[in-house]
N, CA, C and O atoms as a GROMACS GRO file, in nm:
protein
  428
    1MET      N    1  16.720  15.293  18.463
    1MET     CA    2  16.834  15.336  18.384
    1MET      C    3  16.954  15.355  18.473
    1MET      O    4  16.943  15.406  18.585
    2SER      N    5  17.068  15.316  18.424
    2SER     CA    6  17.189  15.332  18.504
    2SER      C    7  17.240  15.475  18.499
    2SER      O    8  17.285  15.528  18.600
    3GLY      N    9  17.233  15.538  18.383
    3GLY     CA   10  17.280  15.674  18.369
    3GLY      C   11  17.168  15.765  18.323
    3GLY      O   12  17.059  15.720  18.289
    4GLU      N   13  17.198  15.892  18.322
    4GLU     CA   14  17.098  15.989  18.278
    4GLU      C   15  17.104  16.000  18.126
    4GLU      O   16  17.211  16.019  18.069
    5SER      N   17  16.990  15.988  18.062
    5SER     CA   18  16.987  15.993  17.916
    5SER      C   19  16.998  16.137  17.866
    5SER      O   20  16.982  16.232  17.942
    6ASP      N   21  17.025  16.149  17.737
    6ASP     CA   22  17.035  16.282  17.676
    6ASP      C   23  16.901  16.356  17.682
    6ASP      O   24  16.897  16.478  17.696
    7VAL      N   25  16.792  16.280  17.671
    7VAL     CA   26  16.660  16.342  17.677
    7VAL      C   27  16.636  16.401  17.816
    7VAL      O   28  16.584  16.511  17.829
    8ASP      N   29  16.676  16.327  17.920
    8ASP     CA   30  16.661  16.379  18.057
    8ASP      C   31  16.748  16.503  18.078
    8ASP      O   32  16.705  16.600  18.140
    9LYS      N   33  16.869  16.499  18.027
    9LYS     CA   34  16.959  16.615  18.039
    9LYS      C   35  16.900  16.737  17.968
    9LYS      O   36  16.905  16.848  18.020
   10PHE      N   37  16.843  16.713  17.850
   10PHE     CA   38  16.783  16.823  17.775
   10PHE      C   39  16.663  16.881  17.849
   10PHE      O   40  16.645  17.002  17.854
   11GLN      N   41  16.580  16.792  17.908
   11GLN     CA   42  16.464  16.840  17.984
   11GLN      C   43  16.509  16.921  18.105
   11GLN      O   44  16.451  17.026  18.135
   12ARG      N   45  16.611  16.875  18.174
   12ARG     CA   46  16.661  16.949  18.290
   12ARG      C   47  16.719  17.085  18.248
   12ARG      O   48  16.702  17.184  18.318
   13TRP      N   49  16.786  17.088  18.134
   13TRP     CA   50  16.839  17.214  18.084
   13TRP      C   51  16.726  17.312  18.053
   13TRP      O   52  16.733  17.430  18.085
   14LEU      N   53  16.620  17.260  17.988
   14LEU     CA   54  16.504  17.345  17.957
   14LEU      C   55  16.438  17.397  18.085
   14LEU      O   56  16.400  17.513  18.093
   15GLN      N   57  16.426  17.310  18.184
   15GLN     CA   58  16.365  17.352  18.310
   15GLN      C   59  16.452  17.457  18.380
   15GLN      O   60  16.400  17.551  18.440
   16ASN      N   61  16.584  17.441  18.372
   16ASN     CA   62  16.675  17.540  18.430
   16ASN      C   63  16.662  17.673  18.356
   16ASN      O   64  16.661  17.779  18.418
   17ARG      N   65  16.653  17.665  18.225
   17ARG     CA   66  16.638  17.786  18.143
   17ARG      C   67  16.506  17.857  18.178
   17ARG      O   68  16.501  17.980  18.188
   18LEU      N   69  16.399  17.778  18.195
   18LEU     CA   70  16.269  17.835  18.232
   18LEU      C   71  16.276  17.903  18.369
   18LEU      O   72  16.222  18.012  18.388
   19ALA      N   73  16.341  17.838  18.464
   19ALA     CA   74  16.355  17.898  18.598
   19ALA      C   75  16.435  18.028  18.591
   19ALA      O   76  16.404  18.124  18.662
   20THR      N   77  16.537  18.030  18.507
   20THR     CA   78  16.617  18.152  18.491
   20THR      C   79  16.533  18.264  18.431
   20THR      O   80  16.544  18.379  18.473
   21LEU      N   81  16.449  18.231  18.333
   21LEU     CA   82  16.363  18.332  18.272
   21LEU      C   83  16.258  18.385  18.370
   21LEU      O   84  16.223  18.503  18.366
   22GLU      N   85  16.208  18.297  18.457
   22GLU     CA   86  16.107  18.340  18.554
   22GLU      C   87  16.166  18.438  18.655
   22GLU      O   88  16.097  18.528  18.704
   23ILE      N   89  16.294  18.420  18.685
   23ILE     CA   90  16.360  18.510  18.781
   23ILE      C   91  16.386  18.647  18.718
   23ILE      O   92  16.363  18.750  18.782
   24SER      N   93  16.435  18.648  18.595
   24SER     CA   94  16.469  18.775  18.530
   24SER      C   95  16.355  18.821  18.440
   24SER      O   96  16.313  18.747  18.351
   25ASN      N   97  16.305  18.938  18.462
   25ASN     CA   98  16.196  18.996  18.383
   25ASN      C   99  16.244  19.112  18.298
   25ASN      O  100  16.168  19.204  18.273
   26ASP      N  101  16.368  19.110  18.254
   26ASP     CA  102  16.424  19.225  18.184
   26ASP      C  103  16.394  19.226  18.034
   26ASP      O  104  16.405  19.332  17.973
   27SER      N  105  16.359  19.118  17.975
   27SER     CA  106  16.343  19.110  17.830
   27SER      C  107  16.200  19.142  17.788
   27SER      O  108  16.104  19.115  17.861
   28GLY      N  109  16.187  19.200  17.668
   28GLY     CA  110  16.055  19.228  17.613
   28GLY      C  111  15.988  19.102  17.561
   28GLY      O  112  15.865  19.093  17.561
   29ASP      N  113  16.067  19.006  17.518
   29ASP     CA  114  16.014  18.878  17.469
   29ASP      C  115  16.007  18.774  17.580
   29ASP      O  116  16.008  18.654  17.554
   30HIS      N  117  16.000  18.819  17.702
   30HIS     CA  118  16.001  18.730  17.818
   30HIS      C  119  15.887  18.628  17.813
   30HIS      O  120  15.912  18.508  17.827
   31GLU      N  121  15.765  18.673  17.793
   31GLU     CA  122  15.648  18.583  17.789
   31GLU      C  123  15.658  18.485  17.672
   31GLU      O  124  15.630  18.366  17.687
   32HIS      N  125  15.698  18.537  17.557
   32HIS     CA  126  15.709  18.452  17.438
   32HIS      C  127  15.815  18.344  17.459
   32HIS      O  128  15.792  18.229  17.422
   33SER      N  129  15.926  18.378  17.516
   33SER     CA  130  16.033  18.281  17.542
   33SER      C  131  15.988  18.176  17.643
   33SER      O  132  16.019  18.058  17.628
   34MET      N  133  15.917  18.218  17.745
   34MET     CA  134  15.868  18.123  17.845
   34MET      C  135  15.769  18.024  17.784
   34MET      O  136  15.774  17.904  17.815
   35ILE      N  137  15.682  18.073  17.699
   35ILE     CA  138  15.584  17.984  17.634
   35ILE      C  139  15.656  17.883  17.544
   35ILE      O  140  15.621  17.765  17.542
   36ARG      N  141  15.756  17.930  17.471
   36ARG     CA  142  15.832  17.840  17.383
   36ARG      C  143  15.904  17.732  17.463
   36ARG      O  144  15.905  17.616  17.422
   37ILE      N  145  15.964  17.769  17.575
   37ILE     CA  146  16.035  17.671  17.658
   37ILE      C  147  15.937  17.574  17.722
   37ILE      O  148  15.966  17.454  17.731
   38GLN      N  149  15.822  17.622  17.768
   38GLN     CA  150  15.720  17.533  17.825
   38GLN      C  151  15.671  17.433  17.720
   38GLN      O  152  15.652  17.316  17.751
   39ASN      N  153  15.650  17.480  17.598
   39ASN     CA  154  15.610  17.390  17.490
   39ASN      C  155  15.718  17.287  17.461
   39ASN      O  156  15.689  17.170  17.435
   40ALA      N  157  15.844  17.330  17.464
   40ALA     CA  158  15.954  17.237  17.440
   40ALA      C  159  15.961  17.131  17.550
   40ALA      O  160  15.989  17.014  17.522
   41ILE      N  161  15.936  17.171  17.674
   41ILE     CA  162  15.935  17.074  17.784
   41ILE      C  163  15.822  16.973  17.765
   41ILE      O  164  15.842  16.854  17.788
   42HIS      N  165  15.706  17.019  17.723
   42HIS     CA  166  15.594  16.926  17.695
   42HIS      C  167  15.631  16.829  17.583
   42HIS      O  168  15.597  16.711  17.590
   43GLU      N  169  15.698  16.878  17.481
   43GLU     CA  170  15.739  16.791  17.370
   43GLU      C  171  15.842  16.688  17.415
   43GLU      O  172  15.838  16.573  17.371
   44VAL      N  173  15.934  16.728  17.502
   44VAL     CA  174  16.034  16.634  17.554
   44VAL      C  175  15.965  16.524  17.634
   44VAL      O  176  16.001  16.406  17.622
   45ILE      N  177  15.868  16.561  17.716
   45ILE     CA  178  15.795  16.462  17.795
   45ILE      C  179  15.720  16.366  17.704
   45ILE      O  180  15.722  16.245  17.726
   46ALA      N  181  15.653  16.418  17.602
   46ALA     CA  182  15.580  16.332  17.507
   46ALA      C  183  15.676  16.241  17.432
   46ALA      O  184  15.644  16.125  17.407
   47PHE      N  185  15.793  16.294  17.395
   47PHE     CA  186  15.892  16.213  17.324
   47PHE      C  187  15.942  16.100  17.412
   47PHE      O  188  15.955  15.987  17.366
   48ARG      N  189  15.971  16.130  17.539
   48ARG     CA  190  16.018  16.026  17.630
   48ARG      C  191  15.913  15.917  17.648
   48ARG      O  192  15.946  15.799  17.652
   49GLU      N  193  15.786  15.956  17.659
   49GLU     CA  194  15.678  15.859  17.674
   49GLU      C  195  15.665  15.772  17.549
   49GLU      O  196  15.637  15.653  17.559
   50SER      N  197  15.684  15.832  17.431
   50SER     CA  198  15.675  15.752  17.308
   50SER      C  199  15.791  15.655  17.298
   50SER      O  200  15.775  15.544  17.246
   51ILE      N  201  15.908  15.694  17.347
   51ILE     CA  202  16.023  15.602  17.347
   51ILE      C  203  15.997  15.486  17.442
   51ILE      O  204  16.026  15.371  17.409
   52GLU      N  205  15.942  15.515  17.560
   52GLU     CA  206  15.911  15.410  17.656
   52GLU      C  207  15.805  15.315  17.601
   52GLU      O  208  15.816  15.193  17.619
   53THR      N  209  15.704  15.368  17.534
   53THR     CA  210  15.600  15.285  17.474
   53THR      C  211  15.658  15.199  17.363
   53THR      O  212  15.625  15.081  17.351
   54HIS      N  213  15.745  15.258  17.283
   54HIS     CA  214  15.807  15.184  17.173
   54HIS      C  215  15.894  15.070  17.225
   54HIS      O  216  15.899  14.964  17.164
   55SER      N  217  15.963  15.091  17.336
   55SER     CA  218  16.050  14.986  17.389
   55SER      C  219  15.968  14.873  17.452
   55SER      O  220  16.018  14.761  17.462
   56GLU      N  221  15.844  14.900  17.494
   56GLU     CA  222  15.760  14.797  17.554
   56GLU      C  223  15.693  14.709  17.449
   56GLU      O  224  15.654  14.596  17.480
   57VAL      N  225  15.679  14.757  17.327
   57VAL     CA  226  15.610  14.682  17.222
   57VAL      C  227  15.705  14.578  17.164
   57VAL      O  228  15.822  14.608  17.136
   58GLU      N  229  15.654  14.457  17.147
   58GLU     CA  230  15.737  14.350  17.092
   58GLU      C  231  15.759  14.370  16.943
   58GLU      O  232  15.679  14.434  16.874
   59ASP      N  233  15.868  14.315  16.896
   59ASP     CA  234  15.899  14.318  16.754
   59ASP      C  235  15.800  14.226  16.681
   59ASP      O  236  15.788  14.110  16.719
   60PRO      N  237  15.730  14.275  16.578
   60PRO     CA  238  15.630  14.191  16.511
   60PRO      C  239  15.692  14.083  16.423
   60PRO      O  240  15.623  13.990  16.382
   61PHE      N  241  15.820  14.095  16.394
   61PHE     CA  242  15.884  13.999  16.306
   61PHE      C  243  15.947  13.887  16.388
   61PHE      O  244  16.008  13.911  16.492
   62VAL      N  245  15.931  13.766  16.340
   62VAL     CA  246  15.982  13.649  16.410
   62VAL      C  247  16.094  13.589  16.326
   62VAL      O  248  16.076  13.565  16.206
   63ASN      N  249  16.207  13.566  16.388
   63ASN     CA  250  16.317  13.500  16.319
   63ASN      C  251  16.302  13.350  16.337
   63ASN      O  252  16.289  13.301  16.449
   64ARG      N  253  16.305  13.279  16.228
   64ARG     CA  254  16.292  13.134  16.232
   64ARG      C  255  16.423  13.072  16.186
   64ARG      O  256  16.495  13.127  16.104
   65ASP      N  257  16.453  12.954  16.243
   65ASP     CA  258  16.575  12.885  16.204
   65ASP      C  259  16.566  12.834  16.062
   65ASP      O  260  16.659  12.851  15.983
   66SER      N  261  16.455  12.773  16.030
   66SER     CA  262  16.436  12.720  15.896
   66SER      C  263  16.307  12.779  15.840
   66SER      O  264  16.198  12.731  15.873
   67PRO      N  265  16.316  12.882  15.755
   67PRO     CA  266  16.195  12.948  15.708
   67PRO      C  267  16.110  12.863  15.613
   67PRO      O  268  15.992  12.889  15.595
   68VAL      N  269  16.170  12.762  15.553
   68VAL     CA  270  16.098  12.680  15.456
   68VAL      C  271  16.113  12.534  15.496
   68VAL      O  272  16.224  12.489  15.524
   69ARG      N  273  16.004  12.462  15.498
   69ARG     CA  274  16.018  12.320  15.528
   69ARG      C  275  16.053  12.247  15.399
   69ARG      O  276  16.007  12.282  15.290
   70VAL      N  277  16.133  12.146  15.413
   70VAL     CA  278  16.182  12.071  15.298
   70VAL      C  279  16.086  11.957  15.270
   70VAL      O  280  16.051  11.880  15.360
   71ILE      N  281  16.043  11.947  15.147
   71ILE     CA  282  15.956  11.838  15.104
   71ILE      C  283  16.035  11.756  15.003
   71ILE      O  284  16.083  11.807  14.902
   72SER      N  285  16.046  11.629  15.031
   72SER     CA  286  16.118  11.544  14.937
   72SER      C  287  16.027  11.511  14.820
   72SER      O  288  15.905  11.501  14.835
   73THR      N  289  16.085  11.494  14.705
   73THR     CA  290  16.007  11.466  14.584
   73THR      C  291  15.952  11.324  14.585
   73THR      O  292  15.862  11.293  14.508
   74GLU      N  293  16.006  11.238  14.671
   74GLU     CA  294  15.955  11.101  14.678
   74GLU      C  295  15.817  11.095  14.742
   74GLU      O  296  15.738  11.006  14.711
   75ASP      N  297  15.787  11.189  14.831
   75ASP     CA  298  15.658  11.190  14.900
   75ASP      C  299  15.545  11.242  14.812
   75ASP      O  300  15.428  11.213  14.839
   76VAL      N  301  15.576  11.317  14.711
   76VAL     CA  302  15.475  11.378  14.626
   76VAL      C  303  15.439  11.283  14.514
   76VAL      O  304  15.525  11.237  14.439
   77GLU      N  305  15.309  11.254  14.504
   77GLU     CA  306  15.261  11.167  14.397
   77GLU      C  307  15.179  11.250  14.300
   77GLU      O  308  15.085  11.318  14.341
   78PRO      N  309  15.213  11.247  14.173
   78PRO     CA  310  15.136  11.326  14.077
   78PRO      C  311  14.996  11.266  14.059
   78PRO      O  312  14.979  11.144  14.058
   79ARG      N  313  14.899  11.351  14.044
   79ARG     CA  314  14.762  11.307  14.017
   79ARG      C  315  14.735  11.317  13.869
   79ARG      O  316  14.788  11.404  13.799
   80ASN      N  317  14.653  11.230  13.823
   80ASN     CA  318  14.608  11.243  13.685
   80ASN      C  319  14.509  11.358  13.680
   80ASN      O  320  14.419  11.368  13.763
   81LYS      N  321  14.527  11.444  13.583
   81LYS     CA  322  14.442  11.561  13.575
   81LYS      C  323  14.297  11.522  13.548
   81LYS      O  324  14.206  11.573  13.613
   82SER      N  325  14.277  11.434  13.457
   82SER     CA  326  14.140  11.393  13.428
   82SER      C  327  14.131  11.242  13.438
   82SER      O  328  14.195  11.168  13.363
   83ASP      N  329  14.049  11.197  13.531
   83ASP     CA  330  14.028  11.053  13.546
   83ASP      C  331  13.914  11.005  13.458
   83ASP      O  332  13.911  10.890  13.414
   84SER      N  333  13.821  11.094  13.433
   84SER     CA  334  13.708  11.056  13.348
   84SER      C  335  13.650  11.180  13.284
   84SER      O  336  13.694  11.292  13.310
   85VAL      N  337  13.552  11.159  13.200
   85VAL     CA  338  13.488  11.269  13.128
   85VAL      C  339  13.340  11.270  13.166
   85VAL      O  340  13.277  11.165  13.178
   86CYS      N  341  13.285  11.390  13.183
   86CYS     CA  342  13.145  11.406  13.218
   86CYS      C  343  13.058  11.362  13.100
   86CYS      O  344  13.087  11.395  12.985
   87SER      N  345  12.953  11.287  13.131
   87SER     CA  346  12.864  11.240  13.024
   87SER      C  347  12.772  11.351  12.974
   87SER      O  348  12.716  11.340  12.865
   88SER      N  349  12.757  11.457  13.051
   88SER     CA  350  12.667  11.564  13.014
   88SER      C  351  12.736  11.672  12.930
   88SER      O  352  12.684  11.714  12.827
   89CYS      N  353  12.855  11.718  12.976
   89CYS     CA  354  12.919  11.832  12.908
   89CYS      C  355  13.058  11.800  12.854
   89CYS      O  356  13.125  11.888  12.801
   90ASP      N  357  13.103  11.676  12.867
   90ASP     CA  358  13.234  11.630  12.819
   90ASP      C  359  13.351  11.705  12.883
   90ASP      O  360  13.458  11.717  12.822
   91ALA      N  361  13.333  11.754  13.004
   91ALA     CA  362  13.442  11.820  13.076
   91ALA      C  363  13.522  11.716  13.152
   91ALA      O  364  13.471  11.609  13.186
   92ASP      N  365  13.648  11.746  13.179
   92ASP     CA  366  13.733  11.656  13.256
   92ASP      C  367  13.686  11.654  13.400
   92ASP      O  368  13.659  11.758  13.459
   93MET      N  369  13.675  11.533  13.458
   93MET     CA  370  13.631  11.517  13.596
   93MET      C  371  13.744  11.458  13.678
   93MET      O  372  13.823  11.378  13.628
   94SER      N  373  13.750  11.497  13.802
   94SER     CA  374  13.850  11.445  13.894
   94SER      C  375  13.793  11.326  13.968
   94SER      O  376  13.672  11.315  13.986
   95SER      N  377  13.882  11.235  14.010
   95SER     CA  378  13.834  11.114  14.078
   95SER      C  379  13.786  11.143  14.220
   95SER      O  380  13.708  11.066  14.275
   96ASP      N  381  13.831  11.253  14.279
   96ASP     CA  382  13.790  11.281  14.416
   96ASP      C  383  13.654  11.351  14.425
   96ASP      O  384  13.602  11.369  14.535
   97LEU      N  385  13.596  11.392  14.312
   97LEU     CA  386  13.464  11.454  14.311
   97LEU      C  387  13.362  11.357  14.255
   97LEU      O  388  13.391  11.279  14.164
   98GLU      N  389  13.242  11.362  14.310
   98GLU     CA  390  13.135  11.275  14.262
   98GLU      C  391  13.047  11.347  14.162
   98GLU      O  392  12.947  11.292  14.116
   99PHE      N  393  13.082  11.471  14.127
   99PHE     CA  394  13.003  11.549  14.033
   99PHE      C  395  13.097  11.627  13.942
   99PHE      O  396  13.216  11.641  13.971
  100CYS      N  397  13.042  11.677  13.832
  100CYS     CA  398  13.119  11.756  13.736
  100CYS      C  399  13.136  11.897  13.790
  100CYS      O  400  13.038  11.959  13.832
  101PRO      N  401  13.260  11.951  13.791
  101PRO     CA  402  13.280  12.086  13.843
  101PRO      C  403  13.221  12.194  13.752
  101PRO      O  404  13.202  12.307  13.798
  102LEU      N  405  13.191  12.163  13.626
  102LEU     CA  406  13.135  12.263  13.535
  102LEU      C  407  12.983  12.266  13.537
  102LEU      O  408  12.923  12.372  13.555
  103CYS      N  409  12.921  12.151  13.518
  103CYS     CA  410  12.775  12.151  13.506
  103CYS      C  411  12.704  12.097  13.630
  103CYS      O  412  12.584  12.117  13.644
  104GLY      N  413  12.776  12.030  13.721
  104GLY     CA  414  12.714  11.980  13.843
  104GLY      C  415  12.650  11.843  13.828
  104GLY      O  416  12.587  11.794  13.921
  105GLU      N  417  12.664  11.781  13.714
  105GLU     CA  418  12.606  11.648  13.688
  105GLU      C  419  12.676  11.544  13.776
  105GLU      O  420  12.798  11.537  13.780
  106PHE      N  421  12.596  11.461  13.846
  106PHE     CA  422  12.652  11.352  13.927
  106PHE      C  423  12.686  11.234  13.838
  106PHE      O  424  12.627  11.216  13.733
  107ARG      N  425  12.782  11.156  13.882
  107ARG     CA  426  12.824  11.038  13.805
  107ARG      C  427  12.718  10.933  13.806
  107ARG      O  428  12.736  10.826  13.746
   0.00000   0.00000   0.00000
């Protein structure tokens, strides 16, 4: 990093505040304040680590120049839905199958 981030500044401020509290023992809430500041420092460290982890992870979304490929209508040939009829169940049969899709009867 070229400069000091706000998170680093905040952590240093908390550490300075903790050092100041350790020196002065005049307050009744001294222990409670120290525990709160120590917890805040731990949270700042965890937050910084999560930011670093987040910056290392790649973006799952991919930008594409052309999201859809163009298909010309000249290349598409319509198929006849039914080329023949099954002799067993009178269902429509396709020419690319050698059997009836309903009853399984072979031609």
